BALOBA-1460 file (C-alpha; in Angstrom, 3 decimals):
// residues 384
<rec num="1" residu="m" x="91.854" y="83.583" z="141.365"/>
<rec num="2" residu="k" x="89.451" y="86.486" z="140.926"/>
<rec num="3" residu="s" x="91.755" y="88.127" z="138.385"/>
<rec num="4" residu="l" x="91.819" y="84.922" z="136.358"/>
<rec num="5" residu="l" x="88.029" y="84.760" z="136.339"/>
<rec num="6" residu="v" x="87.867" y="88.381" z="135.259"/>
<rec num="7" residu="m" x="90.242" y="87.721" z="132.368"/>
<rec num="8" residu="q" x="88.241" y="84.694" z="131.243"/>
<rec num="9" residu="l" x="85.053" y="86.750" z="131.387"/>
<rec num="10" residu="i" x="86.628" y="89.476" z="129.266"/>
<rec num="11" residu="v" x="87.748" y="86.930" z="126.669"/>
<rec num="12" residu="l" x="84.288" y="85.372" z="126.535"/>
<rec num="13" residu="l" x="82.664" y="88.769" z="126.109"/>
<rec num="14" residu="f" x="85.120" y="89.609" z="123.300"/>
<rec num="15" residu="l" x="84.420" y="86.338" z="121.501"/>
<rec num="16" residu="a" x="80.701" y="86.803" z="121.958"/>
<rec num="17" residu="g" x="80.975" y="90.268" z="120.440"/>
<rec num="18" residu="c" x="82.857" y="88.887" z="117.437"/>
<rec num="19" residu="v" x="80.311" y="86.131" z="116.904"/>
<rec num="20" residu="k" x="77.543" y="88.699" z="117.251"/>
<rec num="21" residu="g" x="79.265" y="90.913" z="114.640"/>
<rec num="22" residu="i" x="79.604" y="88.026" z="112.203"/>
<rec num="23" residu="t" x="76.016" y="87.056" z="112.779"/>
<rec num="24" residu="q" x="74.864" y="90.621" z="112.137"/>
<rec num="25" residu="q" x="76.799" y="90.746" z="108.849"/>
<rec num="26" residu="r" x="75.359" y="87.447" z="107.781"/>
<rec num="27" residu="q" x="71.878" y="88.554" z="108.774"/>
<rec num="28" residu="i" x="72.244" y="91.797" z="106.798"/>
<rec num="29" residu="l" x="73.315" y="89.893" z="103.690"/>
<rec num="30" residu="e" x="70.488" y="87.390" z="104.028"/>
<rec num="31" residu="n" x="67.973" y="90.198" z="104.344"/>
<rec num="32" residu="l" x="69.391" y="91.990" z="101.305"/>
<rec num="33" residu="l" x="69.461" y="88.851" z="99.182"/>
<rec num="34" residu="a" x="66.025" y="87.599" z="100.200"/>
<rec num="35" residu="t" x="64.401" y="89.327" z="97.224"/>
<rec num="36" residu="y" x="67.577" y="89.801" z="95.147"/>
<rec num="37" residu="d" x="67.567" y="88.563" z="91.532"/>
<rec num="38" residu="v" x="71.080" y="87.714" z="90.401"/>
<rec num="39" residu="n" x="69.935" y="87.636" z="86.764"/>
<rec num="40" residu="e" x="68.960" y="91.324" z="86.792"/>
<rec num="41" residu="w" x="71.666" y="93.946" z="86.440"/>
<rec num="42" residu="p" x="71.687" y="96.660" z="89.128"/>
<rec num="43" residu="d" x="70.083" y="99.396" z="87.003"/>
<rec num="44" residu="a" x="67.508" y="97.242" z="85.240"/>
<rec num="45" residu="d" x="64.641" y="98.964" z="87.072"/>
<rec num="46" residu="f" x="65.892" y="102.335" z="85.799"/>
<rec num="47" residu="d" x="66.165" y="101.011" z="82.230"/>
<rec num="48" residu="r" x="69.812" y="102.038" z="81.886"/>
<rec num="49" residu="p" x="73.137" y="100.219" z="81.704"/>
<rec num="50" residu="t" x="75.276" y="99.722" z="84.774"/>
<rec num="51" residu="d" x="78.544" y="101.632" z="84.683"/>
<rec num="52" residu="v" x="81.499" y="99.405" z="85.564"/>
<rec num="53" residu="s" x="84.820" y="101.138" z="86.239"/>
<rec num="54" residu="v" x="87.924" y="99.004" z="85.681"/>
<rec num="55" residu="q" x="91.488" y="99.319" z="86.891"/>
<rec num="56" residu="m" x="94.375" y="96.976" z="86.154"/>
<rec num="57" residu="f" x="97.338" y="96.673" z="88.482"/>
<rec num="58" residu="i" x="100.163" y="95.026" z="86.534"/>
<rec num="59" residu="n" x="101.782" y="92.690" z="89.016"/>
<rec num="60" residu="s" x="104.197" y="91.238" z="86.451"/>
<rec num="61" residu="f" x="104.632" y="91.390" z="82.691"/>
<rec num="62" residu="g" x="105.969" y="88.293" z="80.957"/>
<rec num="63" residu="s" x="108.266" y="88.483" z="77.968"/>
<rec num="64" residu="l" x="106.772" y="88.364" z="74.486"/>
<rec num="65" residu="n" x="106.974" y="84.943" z="72.875"/>
<rec num="66" residu="a" x="107.767" y="85.532" z="69.218"/>
<rec num="67" residu="a" x="107.308" y="81.888" z="68.238"/>
<rec num="68" residu="n" x="103.746" y="81.717" z="69.645"/>
<rec num="69" residu="m" x="102.815" y="85.366" z="69.044"/>
<rec num="70" residu="d" x="101.675" y="85.959" z="72.637"/>
<rec num="71" residu="y" x="102.670" y="87.359" z="76.018"/>
<rec num="72" residu="s" x="101.668" y="86.695" z="79.620"/>
<rec num="73" residu="i" x="100.448" y="89.204" z="82.167"/>
<rec num="74" residu="d" x="99.713" y="88.866" z="85.882"/>
<rec num="75" residu="v" x="97.158" y="91.484" z="86.946"/>
<rec num="76" residu="f" x="94.889" y="92.489" z="89.785"/>
<rec num="77" residu="l" x="91.688" y="93.180" z="87.845"/>
<rec num="78" residu="r" x="89.624" y="95.627" z="89.902"/>
<rec num="79" residu="q" x="86.016" y="96.376" z="88.945"/>
<rec num="80" residu="h" x="83.748" y="98.943" z="90.599"/>
<rec num="81" residu="w" x="80.015" y="99.450" z="90.216"/>
<rec num="82" residu="v" x="77.015" y="100.511" z="92.279"/>
<rec num="83" residu="d" x="74.162" y="98.153" z="93.125"/>
<rec num="84" residu="s" x="71.511" y="100.150" z="95.006"/>
<rec num="85" residu="r" x="69.775" y="96.911" z="95.972"/>
<rec num="86" residu="l" x="72.690" y="96.175" z="98.349"/>
<rec num="87" residu="q" x="72.615" y="99.419" z="100.334"/>
<rec num="88" residu="h" x="72.878" y="98.778" z="104.062"/>
<rec num="89" residu="s" x="73.127" y="100.737" z="107.291"/>
<rec num="90" residu="r" x="76.258" y="99.071" z="108.668"/>
<rec num="91" residu="n" x="78.987" y="101.508" z="109.685"/>
<rec num="92" residu="r" x="81.710" y="99.689" z="107.743"/>
<rec num="93" residu="s" x="81.961" y="97.790" z="104.485"/>
<rec num="94" residu="i" x="80.956" y="94.159" z="104.198"/>
<rec num="95" residu="t" x="83.585" y="91.812" z="102.816"/>
<rec num="96" residu="i" x="82.243" y="88.571" z="101.380"/>
<rec num="97" residu="r" x="84.611" y="85.605" z="101.269"/>
<rec num="98" residu="d" x="82.076" y="82.810" z="100.893"/>
<rec num="99" residu="p" x="82.098" y="81.745" z="97.200"/>
<rec num="100" residu="d" x="78.476" y="80.600" z="97.426"/>
<rec num="101" residu="m" x="77.426" y="83.989" z="98.757"/>
<rec num="102" residu="q" x="79.383" y="85.758" z="96.013"/>
<rec num="103" residu="k" x="77.525" y="83.763" z="93.365"/>
<rec num="104" residu="r" x="74.214" y="85.115" z="94.658"/>
<rec num="105" residu="i" x="75.231" y="88.676" z="93.732"/>
<rec num="106" residu="w" x="75.273" y="90.072" z="90.203"/>
<rec num="107" residu="r" x="78.741" y="90.527" z="88.684"/>
<rec num="108" residu="p" x="79.777" y="91.659" z="85.198"/>
<rec num="109" residu="d" x="80.868" y="88.755" z="82.992"/>
<rec num="110" residu="t" x="84.160" y="90.392" z="82.063"/>
<rec num="111" residu="y" x="86.665" y="88.440" z="79.994"/>
<rec num="112" residu="f" x="89.825" y="89.053" z="77.957"/>
<rec num="113" residu="h" x="88.875" y="89.137" z="74.307"/>
<rec num="114" residu="n" x="92.347" y="88.125" z="73.053"/>
<rec num="115" residu="v" x="93.060" y="85.512" z="75.727"/>
<rec num="116" residu="k" x="94.671" y="82.182" z="74.874"/>
<rec num="117" residu="d" x="94.821" y="80.772" z="78.386"/>
<rec num="118" residu="a" x="94.109" y="82.156" z="81.840"/>
<rec num="119" residu="e" x="93.858" y="81.079" z="85.459"/>
<rec num="120" residu="f" x="92.817" y="82.476" z="88.827"/>
<rec num="121" residu="h" x="95.224" y="82.337" z="91.745"/>
<rec num="122" residu="v" x="94.053" y="80.173" z="94.643"/>
<rec num="123" residu="v" x="97.148" y="79.992" z="96.894"/>
<rec num="124" residu="t" x="96.756" y="80.027" z="99.794"/>
<rec num="125" residu="m" x="93.157" y="81.122" z="99.394"/>
<rec num="126" residu="p" x="91.288" y="82.253" z="96.263"/>
<rec num="127" residu="n" x="92.677" y="85.697" z="95.426"/>
<rec num="128" residu="i" x="89.270" y="87.395" z="95.283"/>
<rec num="129" residu="q" x="88.113" y="90.518" z="97.077"/>
<rec num="130" residu="f" x="84.374" y="91.250" z="97.154"/>
<rec num="131" residu="r" x="83.465" y="94.288" z="99.219"/>
<rec num="132" residu="i" x="80.195" y="96.236" z="99.573"/>
<rec num="133" residu="d" x="79.936" y="99.581" z="101.345"/>
<rec num="134" residu="g" x="76.815" y="101.210" z="102.749"/>
<rec num="135" residu="t" x="75.922" y="103.032" z="99.524"/>
<rec num="136" residu="g" x="75.884" y="99.814" z="97.528"/>
<rec num="137" residu="h" x="79.258" y="100.512" z="95.931"/>
<rec num="138" residu="i" x="80.952" y="97.198" z="95.124"/>
<rec num="139" residu="l" x="84.645" y="96.461" z="94.694"/>
<rec num="140" residu="y" x="85.326" y="93.161" z="92.933"/>
<rec num="141" residu="s" x="89.040" y="92.423" z="92.602"/>
<rec num="142" residu="v" x="90.571" y="89.199" z="91.282"/>
<rec num="143" residu="r" x="94.126" y="88.183" z="90.504"/>
<rec num="144" residu="v" x="94.451" y="86.693" z="87.032"/>
<rec num="145" residu="t" x="97.370" y="85.381" z="85.015"/>
<rec num="146" residu="a" x="96.462" y="85.517" z="81.343"/>
<rec num="147" residu="e" x="98.268" y="84.513" z="78.191"/>
<rec num="148" residu="l" x="97.210" y="87.028" z="75.562"/>
<rec num="149" residu="s" x="97.738" y="86.944" z="71.826"/>
<rec num="150" residu="c" x="99.828" y="89.689" z="70.251"/>
<rec num="151" residu="n" x="100.225" y="90.115" z="66.514"/>
<rec num="152" residu="l" x="103.959" y="90.761" z="66.360"/>
<rec num="153" residu="k" x="105.525" y="92.560" z="63.416"/>
<rec num="154" residu="l" x="108.984" y="91.111" z="63.015"/>
<rec num="155" residu="e" x="110.348" y="92.798" z="59.897"/>
<rec num="156" residu="h" x="112.934" y="94.626" z="62.034"/>
<rec num="157" residu="y" x="113.571" y="91.839" z="64.546"/>
<rec num="158" residu="p" x="115.582" y="92.125" z="66.809"/>
<rec num="159" residu="f" x="115.459" y="95.948" z="66.511"/>
<rec num="160" residu="d" x="111.671" y="96.062" z="66.628"/>
<rec num="161" residu="e" x="109.022" y="97.886" z="68.598"/>
<rec num="162" residu="q" x="105.793" y="96.044" z="69.359"/>
<rec num="163" residu="s" x="102.253" y="97.056" z="70.184"/>
<rec num="164" residu="c" x="100.372" y="94.508" z="72.313"/>
<rec num="165" residu="l" x="96.771" y="94.780" z="73.452"/>
<rec num="166" residu="a" x="94.853" y="93.692" z="76.495"/>
<rec num="167" residu="h" x="91.217" y="93.724" z="75.377"/>
<rec num="168" residu="l" x="88.421" y="93.526" z="77.970"/>
<rec num="169" residu="s" x="84.739" y="93.139" z="77.273"/>
<rec num="170" residu="s" x="81.536" y="91.534" z="78.506"/>
<rec num="171" residu="y" x="80.872" y="88.105" z="77.068"/>
<rec num="172" residu="a" x="77.052" y="88.168" z="77.074"/>
<rec num="173" residu="s" x="75.904" y="91.608" z="78.254"/>
<rec num="174" residu="t" x="75.498" y="94.223" z="75.546"/>
<rec num="175" residu="d" x="76.108" y="97.945" z="76.061"/>
<rec num="176" residu="e" x="72.442" y="98.254" z="77.052"/>
<rec num="177" residu="i" x="73.290" y="96.248" z="80.194"/>
<rec num="178" residu="v" x="76.951" y="96.969" z="80.984"/>
<rec num="179" residu="n" x="78.953" y="100.041" z="80.112"/>
<rec num="180" residu="y" x="82.687" y="99.792" z="80.831"/>
<rec num="181" residu="h" x="84.923" y="102.725" z="81.758"/>
<rec num="182" residu="w" x="88.517" y="103.040" z="82.836"/>
<rec num="183" residu="v" x="89.002" y="104.332" z="86.365"/>
<rec num="184" residu="e" x="89.764" y="108.051" z="86.283"/>
<rec num="185" residu="g" x="93.250" y="109.051" z="87.301"/>
<rec num="186" residu="i" x="95.234" y="105.801" z="87.212"/>
<rec num="187" residu="p" x="93.492" y="103.240" z="84.983"/>
<rec num="188" residu="i" x="96.681" y="101.177" z="84.630"/>
<rec num="189" residu="d" x="98.716" y="100.912" z="87.808"/>
<rec num="190" residu="l" x="102.343" y="99.869" z="87.366"/>
<rec num="191" residu="p" x="104.838" y="99.017" z="90.114"/>
<rec num="192" residu="d" x="108.021" y="101.078" z="90.147"/>
<rec num="193" residu="d" x="110.223" y="97.997" z="89.820"/>
<rec num="194" residu="l" x="108.358" y="96.437" z="86.875"/>
<rec num="195" residu="e" x="110.764" y="94.674" z="84.505"/>
<rec num="196" residu="i" x="110.055" y="92.885" z="81.244"/>
<rec num="197" residu="a" x="112.577" y="90.367" z="79.935"/>
<rec num="198" residu="q" x="114.232" y="91.661" z="76.721"/>
<rec num="199" residu="f" x="111.809" y="94.612" z="76.472"/>
<rec num="200" residu="d" x="111.349" y="98.159" z="77.671"/>
<rec num="201" residu="l" x="107.834" y="99.445" z="78.274"/>
<rec num="202" residu="l" x="107.716" y="102.786" z="76.454"/>
<rec num="203" residu="n" x="104.109" y="103.742" z="77.135"/>
<rec num="204" residu="y" x="100.529" y="102.496" z="77.348"/>
<rec num="205" residu="y" x="97.284" y="103.874" z="75.957"/>
<rec num="206" residu="p" x="93.925" y="102.965" z="77.564"/>
<rec num="207" residu="v" x="90.956" y="103.208" z="75.206"/>
<rec num="208" residu="e" x="87.177" y="102.864" z="75.614"/>
<rec num="209" residu="e" x="85.121" y="101.756" z="72.643"/>
<rec num="210" residu="v" x="81.988" y="99.923" z="71.528"/>
<rec num="211" residu="m" x="82.588" y="96.642" z="69.731"/>
<rec num="212" residu="p" x="79.870" y="95.782" z="67.160"/>
<rec num="213" residu="l" x="79.250" y="92.054" z="66.754"/>
<rec num="214" residu="q" x="76.493" y="89.966" z="65.196"/>
<rec num="215" residu="t" x="75.075" y="89.343" z="68.676"/>
<rec num="216" residu="g" x="74.929" y="93.058" z="69.531"/>
<rec num="217" residu="n" x="77.056" y="96.018" z="70.487"/>
<rec num="218" residu="f" x="79.384" y="95.408" z="73.408"/>
<rec num="219" residu="s" x="81.188" y="97.975" z="75.515"/>
<rec num="220" residu="s" x="84.885" y="97.149" z="75.699"/>
<rec num="221" residu="l" x="88.171" y="98.432" z="77.061"/>
<rec num="222" residu="k" x="91.605" y="98.240" z="75.482"/>
<rec num="223" residu="v" x="95.063" y="99.066" z="76.707"/>
<rec num="224" residu="d" x="97.820" y="99.264" z="74.119"/>
<rec num="225" residu="f" x="101.276" y="98.511" z="75.523"/>
<rec num="226" residu="q" x="104.140" y="99.983" z="73.495"/>
<rec num="227" residu="l" x="107.280" y="97.866" z="73.898"/>
<rec num="228" residu="r" x="110.802" y="98.133" z="72.530"/>
<rec num="229" residu="r" x="113.069" y="95.105" z="72.328"/>
<rec num="230" residu="q" x="116.408" y="95.297" z="74.110"/>
<rec num="231" residu="n" x="119.316" y="94.469" z="71.805"/>
<rec num="232" residu="g" x="121.983" y="93.397" z="74.285"/>
<rec num="233" residu="y" x="121.006" y="89.733" z="74.364"/>
<rec num="234" residu="h" x="120.887" y="89.343" z="70.590"/>
<rec num="235" residu="i" x="124.126" y="91.222" z="70.017"/>
<rec num="236" residu="l" x="125.975" y="88.964" z="72.452"/>
<rec num="237" residu="q" x="124.292" y="85.718" z="71.437"/>
<rec num="238" residu="t" x="123.911" y="86.207" z="67.665"/>
<rec num="239" residu="y" x="125.776" y="89.111" z="66.131"/>
<rec num="240" residu="v" x="129.132" y="88.801" z="67.901"/>
<rec num="241" residu="p" x="129.428" y="85.004" z="67.310"/>
<rec num="242" residu="t" x="128.515" y="85.334" z="63.628"/>
<rec num="243" residu="v" x="131.069" y="88.116" z="63.122"/>
<rec num="244" residu="l" x="133.729" y="85.886" z="64.663"/>
<rec num="245" residu="i" x="132.696" y="82.945" z="62.484"/>
<rec num="246" residu="v" x="132.894" y="85.049" z="59.319"/>
<rec num="247" residu="s" x="136.281" y="86.432" z="60.391"/>
<rec num="248" residu="i" x="137.631" y="82.940" z="61.010"/>
<rec num="249" residu="s" x="136.639" y="81.928" z="57.480"/>
<rec num="250" residu="w" x="139.019" y="84.622" z="56.147"/>
<rec num="251" residu="v" x="142.013" y="82.917" z="57.763"/>
<rec num="252" residu="s" x="142.065" y="80.488" z="54.842"/>
<rec num="253" residu="f" x="143.194" y="83.319" z="52.526"/>
<rec num="254" residu="w" x="146.563" y="83.311" z="54.274"/>
<rec num="255" residu="l" x="147.056" y="79.560" z="53.852"/>
<rec num="256" residu="d" x="148.725" y="78.007" z="50.844"/>
<rec num="257" residu="p" x="146.275" y="77.178" z="48.031"/>
<rec num="258" residu="t" x="147.508" y="73.595" z="48.087"/>
<rec num="259" residu="s" x="146.893" y="73.241" z="51.842"/>
<rec num="260" residu="v" x="143.701" y="71.277" z="51.313"/>
<rec num="261" residu="p" x="143.155" y="69.844" z="54.848"/>
<rec num="262" residu="g" x="143.580" y="73.192" z="56.589"/>
<rec num="263" residu="r" x="141.466" y="75.281" z="54.232"/>
<rec num="264" residu="v" x="138.714" y="72.682" z="53.892"/>
<rec num="265" residu="s" x="138.539" y="72.292" z="57.663"/>
<rec num="266" residu="i" x="138.169" y="76.054" z="58.184"/>
<rec num="267" residu="g" x="135.581" y="76.444" z="55.424"/>
<rec num="268" residu="v" x="133.401" y="73.480" z="56.333"/>
<rec num="269" residu="t" x="133.619" y="74.060" z="60.090"/>
<rec num="270" residu="t" x="132.620" y="77.725" z="59.883"/>
<rec num="271" residu="l" x="129.791" y="76.929" z="57.459"/>
<rec num="272" residu="l" x="128.373" y="74.165" z="59.667"/>
<rec num="273" residu="t" x="128.717" y="76.297" z="62.797"/>
<rec num="274" residu="l" x="126.881" y="79.169" z="61.160"/>
<rec num="275" residu="t" x="124.161" y="76.816" z="59.885"/>
<rec num="276" residu="t" x="123.650" y="75.434" z="63.404"/>
<rec num="277" residu="l" x="123.463" y="78.943" z="64.865"/>
<rec num="278" residu="a" x="120.943" y="79.978" z="62.205"/>
<rec num="279" residu="g" x="118.814" y="76.914" z="63.012"/>
<rec num="280" residu="g" x="118.702" y="77.924" z="66.678"/>
<rec num="281" residu="i" x="117.550" y="81.408" z="65.707"/>
<rec num="282" residu="r" x="114.760" y="80.014" z="63.499"/>
<rec num="283" residu="q" x="113.393" y="77.931" z="66.375"/>
<rec num="284" residu="q" x="112.750" y="81.123" z="68.360"/>
<rec num="285" residu="l" x="110.715" y="82.737" z="65.578"/>
<rec num="286" residu="p" x="107.461" y="81.929" z="63.774"/>
<rec num="287" residu="p" x="107.618" y="80.804" z="60.112"/>
<rec num="288" residu="v" x="106.497" y="84.147" z="58.695"/>
<rec num="289" residu="s" x="106.621" y="84.793" z="54.958"/>
<rec num="290" residu="y" x="108.534" y="88.085" z="55.069"/>
<rec num="291" residu="i" x="112.256" y="88.682" z="55.602"/>
<rec num="292" residu="k" x="113.415" y="89.808" z="59.028"/>
<rec num="293" residu="a" x="116.471" y="91.867" z="59.916"/>
<rec num="294" residu="i" x="118.095" y="88.816" z="61.497"/>
<rec num="295" residu="d" x="117.509" y="86.859" z="58.269"/>
<rec num="296" residu="v" x="119.360" y="89.507" z="56.265"/>
<rec num="297" residu="w" x="122.288" y="89.370" z="58.683"/>
<rec num="298" residu="v" x="122.557" y="85.583" z="58.829"/>
<rec num="299" residu="g" x="122.059" y="85.338" z="55.073"/>
<rec num="300" residu="m" x="124.943" y="87.718" z="54.419"/>
<rec num="301" residu="c" x="127.159" y="85.821" z="56.858"/>
<rec num="302" residu="m" x="126.310" y="82.597" z="55.049"/>
<rec num="303" residu="i" x="127.227" y="84.192" z="51.723"/>
<rec num="304" residu="m" x="130.565" y="85.380" z="53.113"/>
<rec num="305" residu="v" x="131.486" y="81.984" z="54.566"/>
<rec num="306" residu="f" x="130.277" y="80.079" z="51.521"/>
<rec num="307" residu="g" x="132.097" y="82.545" z="49.272"/>
<rec num="308" residu="a" x="135.356" y="81.889" z="51.125"/>
<rec num="309" residu="l" x="134.849" y="78.155" z="50.580"/>
<rec num="310" residu="l" x="134.202" y="78.680" z="46.873"/>
<rec num="311" residu="e" x="137.295" y="80.907" z="46.659"/>
<rec num="312" residu="f" x="139.406" y="78.077" z="48.038"/>
<rec num="313" residu="t" x="137.917" y="75.703" z="45.476"/>
<rec num="314" residu="l" x="138.957" y="78.087" z="42.698"/>
<rec num="315" residu="v" x="142.510" y="78.743" z="43.895"/>
<rec num="316" residu="n" x="143.118" y="75.086" z="44.624"/>
<rec num="317" residu="w" x="141.972" y="74.200" z="41.114"/>
<rec num="318" residu="l" x="144.315" y="76.825" z="39.675"/>
<rec num="319" residu="a" x="147.212" y="75.676" z="41.830"/>
<rec num="320" residu="n" x="146.857" y="72.136" z="40.540"/>
<rec num="321" residu="k" x="145.970" y="72.877" z="36.919"/>
<rec num="322" residu="k" x="148.783" y="72.173" z="34.437"/>
<rec num="323" residu="l" x="150.004" y="75.197" z="32.518"/>
<rec num="324" residu="v" x="149.578" y="74.434" z="28.823"/>
<rec num="325" residu="d" x="150.303" y="77.810" z="27.228"/>
<rec num="326" residu="n" x="152.409" y="80.512" z="28.852"/>
<rec num="327" residu="q" x="150.387" y="83.129" z="26.946"/>
<rec num="328" residu="t" x="147.574" y="82.477" z="29.414"/>
<rec num="329" residu="c" x="149.550" y="84.344" z="32.028"/>
<rec num="330" residu="k" x="148.944" y="87.560" z="30.107"/>
<rec num="331" residu="i" x="145.483" y="87.647" z="31.680"/>
<rec num="332" residu="i" x="147.123" y="88.424" z="35.035"/>
<rec num="333" residu="p" x="150.540" y="90.034" z="34.522"/>
<rec num="334" residu="v" x="151.540" y="89.317" z="38.125"/>
<rec num="335" residu="c" x="151.699" y="85.640" z="37.306"/>
<rec num="336" residu="k" x="154.648" y="86.112" z="34.888"/>
<rec num="337" residu="s" x="157.822" y="84.444" z="36.027"/>
<rec num="338" residu="d" x="161.279" y="85.944" z="35.914"/>
<rec num="339" residu="e" x="163.060" y="85.467" z="32.635"/>
<rec num="340" residu="d" x="165.782" y="83.450" z="34.330"/>
<rec num="341" residu="e" x="163.276" y="81.061" z="35.874"/>
<rec num="342" residu="e" x="161.544" y="78.293" z="34.106"/>
<rec num="343" residu="a" x="157.871" y="78.762" z="33.266"/>
<rec num="344" residu="p" x="155.566" y="77.559" z="36.068"/>
<rec num="345" residu="k" x="153.983" y="74.199" z="35.557"/>
<rec num="346" residu="t" x="150.686" y="75.270" z="37.186"/>
<rec num="347" residu="y" x="148.620" y="78.415" z="37.691"/>
<rec num="348" residu="v" x="149.829" y="78.764" z="41.295"/>
<rec num="349" residu="n" x="150.784" y="82.419" z="40.805"/>
<rec num="350" residu="q" x="147.241" y="83.229" z="39.715"/>
<rec num="351" residu="a" x="145.966" y="81.361" z="42.791"/>
<rec num="352" residu="h" x="148.169" y="83.457" z="45.091"/>
<rec num="353" residu="f" x="147.000" y="86.620" z="43.322"/>
<rec num="354" residu="i" x="143.320" y="85.732" z="43.953"/>
<rec num="355" residu="d" x="144.119" y="85.032" z="47.607"/>
<rec num="356" residu="r" x="145.737" y="88.454" z="47.968"/>
<rec num="357" residu="i" x="142.711" y="90.126" z="46.383"/>
<rec num="358" residu="s" x="140.336" y="88.168" z="48.643"/>
<rec num="359" residu="r" x="142.162" y="89.319" z="51.783"/>
<rec num="360" residu="g" x="140.887" y="92.822" z="51.102"/>
<rec num="361" residu="l" x="137.762" y="92.134" z="49.059"/>
<rec num="362" residu="f" x="135.928" y="89.944" z="51.595"/>
<rec num="363" residu="p" x="136.533" y="92.113" z="54.724"/>
<rec num="364" residu="g" x="135.825" y="95.254" z="52.690"/>
<rec num="365" residu="s" x="132.530" y="93.849" z="51.401"/>
<rec num="366" residu="f" x="131.488" y="92.785" z="54.891"/>
<rec num="367" residu="l" x="132.414" y="96.219" z="56.293"/>
<rec num="368" residu="l" x="130.347" y="97.924" z="53.592"/>
<rec num="369" residu="f" x="127.407" y="95.667" z="54.419"/>
<rec num="370" residu="n" x="127.694" y="96.652" z="58.103"/>
<rec num="371" residu="l" x="127.779" y="100.345" z="57.240"/>
<rec num="372" residu="i" x="124.446" y="99.920" z="55.450"/>
<rec num="373" residu="y" x="122.804" y="97.319" z="57.711"/>
<rec num="374" residu="w" x="123.166" y="98.932" z="61.147"/>
<rec num="375" residu="p" x="122.060" y="102.497" z="60.340"/>
<rec num="376" residu="y" x="119.121" y="101.249" z="58.279"/>
<rec num="377" residu="y" x="117.621" y="98.834" z="60.815"/>
<rec num="378" residu="l" x="118.446" y="100.858" z="63.902"/>
<rec num="379" residu="s" x="116.822" y="103.983" z="62.489"/>
<rec num="380" residu="n" x="113.784" y="102.169" z="61.073"/>
<rec num="381" residu="g" x="113.354" y="100.007" z="64.174"/>
<rec num="382" residu="m" x="113.132" y="103.076" z="66.391"/>
<rec num="383" residu="h" x="110.415" y="104.699" z="64.266"/>
<rec num="384" residu="e" x="108.352" y="101.797" z="62.961"/>
């Protein structure tokens, strides 16, 4: 019985100590904020701007959306500054979780200059860390998912390299009030297992600069992400199918010129399939005015398939055209018949001759195009 009472007493003393600690922290904050002006920046009395150090931890990096010219990024945005008005004598830092209390303390009005949409994370609690140590040093960390604009250059798509910015600045405080700096050492913190769909992160370049606007000069931070598109997806989903479609269109050269159903079916089917595939590619890209590498490829494939269909139209016309004058055959000596045979009634020999030429001309032309296309875009895409 006595041991139980002793245990209960210990628990009560522990709880009382916790309550006392919380009360002391609250009392310290209330004393500090009694004469605190949230509208004044920390160094206003010294007539100098407050230095705010920024670090970004990239939690995840969304894939670039070519159609919308943007990308998404999930970051822990960490800001550090010193507010001498909040110096206290407590042995450990004070962590403020009360949103109302946080609003009573000055914070830099940092925003993403090139943001399209953004949101704070609130599951299961608001992802905000607000900590003050004894010297008045403040750590303000928030988790933000932002959709940022990125001016993509797609001339070499899908063999392109892109440069996308994350641009931070103060919305209302000029450089006379807030002066931004990247944290020394590791301004951009990246996890070891960071992956970006369809892209490789080559490098990043943090920059500090002053942004002149009509409303004043604003200190700002930029980080330039250098990205290279991975080609595996596009080769499997675009290039290999189109090569097969073009190759199938050549099968008609081995069919008889008078085999209308078979040759028409091959020509029309391959042309419609290629048109559908090209339409799907266009939906993934913005309607830019310049020609992209994928446009050159699809355009050439369309020419090859359409050319095979036109070739069939020609040979079928020749195969069914009545031969009026045998002297016409002198144009193509191969079409001459044996002396013992009667003269052909149509130009079917000429039609077969054109088919034989096409069997080598079309694949050879497509091979030559590939020998020019791949070295040109692969070399230029790597160094653009």
